N, C-alpha and C positions, 0 to 999 in steps of 0.2 A: 340750871347753870350752863355758862359756857365752857367751852373746851379750847386748849391751845391748837392753834394752826400748824404749831411746828411739830410736836410730839402727840396730840391727841388726848392729855391728862385734863382731867376737870379743875377748872379755875374758878376762883371767887370772882363775883361781878365787880367788883370794884378794883381787882388787882391791875397793875399795870404792865407785870411782868409775870411768866409763868413760873410756879413753884417747882416745877420738875426740871425743865431745861433751860429757863432763865430766858426764854425769847420774848420780846415786847409784844404786847396785848394790843396796845394804841398806836404803836408807830413813834412814841414819845421816847425822847432821851431821859436818861436818870435825873430826878428833881436835886437840887443842893439842898433843901429843905428835909431833913431827914422826918419820917412820920413816927413818931414816938408812940405807940400803943401801950396801953397797961397789960396787956395779955401777955403769958408766958413764952418766953422764947429766948433765942440768940441775938445778940446784936450784930447788923450787919458791917463787915470791916471795912467795907466801901464806903457806905452812905450812913451807916450808926443806926438806921431802922430797925424795930424788932422783927427779925424773922420768926414766925409761930414755928414751933416744934415738930418735925417730920417734914418739913421743906428742905428743898436741895438749894434752891436758889431764892434771892432777895426778891420780894414780889413788888418793890419800889424801884431799882436800878437795877435787878436782872443779873449780878453778879451770883458765880457760884460759891456757896459757903465754905466748901471744902473741897476745891477742885482737885481732880487728879492727874498729875503730871504724867502718868504713864510712861517713864523713865527707862523703866526695863523693856517695855514692849518699843519702845522706840530705840534703844540699844541693840537689841535682838533683830530688830526689824532691817535695821542698816546691815547687820551683819549678814543676815539671810538674804538681805538684797545683791550682795556681791557673790556669796559663795551657792547659796540656793535661791535663785531667784523666784520660784514657785512659792516659797514660803515668806518670801520678802513681800510678794504682792497680796497674801493672807494678811502679813501685818500691817499692812498699808490699808488695805479695806477695813480691817479693824481699826485703826486709828481715825480713818475717816467716819466710823459711826459712832463714836463717843461725844458726849456731851460738850466737852471741853474744846472750844473751837481753836485753842493754840496749837493743838495737836494737828488740825487735818493737815497744815502745810507738811508735816513730816509724813504724813500717811500720802500725800502727793507725791513728794520726793522719793518716796519709798517705790512706788510703784513705776515711776517712771525710769529709776535707777534698776530695779529689777527687769524690766523689759531690754532695757540697754545692755545688761550684762546677760541676759538668757541669749542675746543675738551674738556677743561675743565669746561666750561658752560654746555655743551651737557652731561658730566659725573655728575656734581651736580644734574641738571634738572631730570636726569632719576633716580639719587638714590632718589632723593625727592618723584619722581613719583611713584618709585617700594614700599618705605617705607608708602606713603598713600594708597597705593592700598592695600598692606598688612593689614593696620590697619582697612580699610573699611570690608576687608576679614575676619579678625578676629574678628569684631564688630557684623558682619551679620551672619556668619555662625558658631559660637562658637570656632573655631580655637583650635588648640591642645597645654594644657599646660603641659609642663614637671612635674609640681607639682601637677597637679591634676589627678592622677592615678585612685582613686576612682570614680570619676564621669565618667570617660572614659570606665572603666567596667561595670557601670550601665546601659549603654546603649547597650551594647553587653552582653546579656546572652548567657554562653557557657554550 
């Protein structure tokens, strides 16, 4: 028996699409005439052909029987991309590995957004660290004030 080149699942020899991931096995587009078998199964919502029990995708048109929308992962991923960029990247990678191709664009956007926000957060925290260290330096070592020339020259008698 042949195997799917996309996911590696074993497929029937006469199948046009993988029953696991929905990828095309022959490079064809879905046919308009549904193939009606007398075997038990569920009708495909897209083309109407019978999907054998246990299959995730239609073997005639390749559409997923019950595609997962991953709405929770998408919402949490965008929130994490802004506030916790590392977790945003993790959610983006998770969405890229799902068989539903519709969520892949969200995964790519999340990864790009998370990288951009990581840079922004790094700049913000660097600025805060710089200003607090300068504040500490000025309070403990006297710092130089442009308005205080008299005190500056009192320390150094020429």
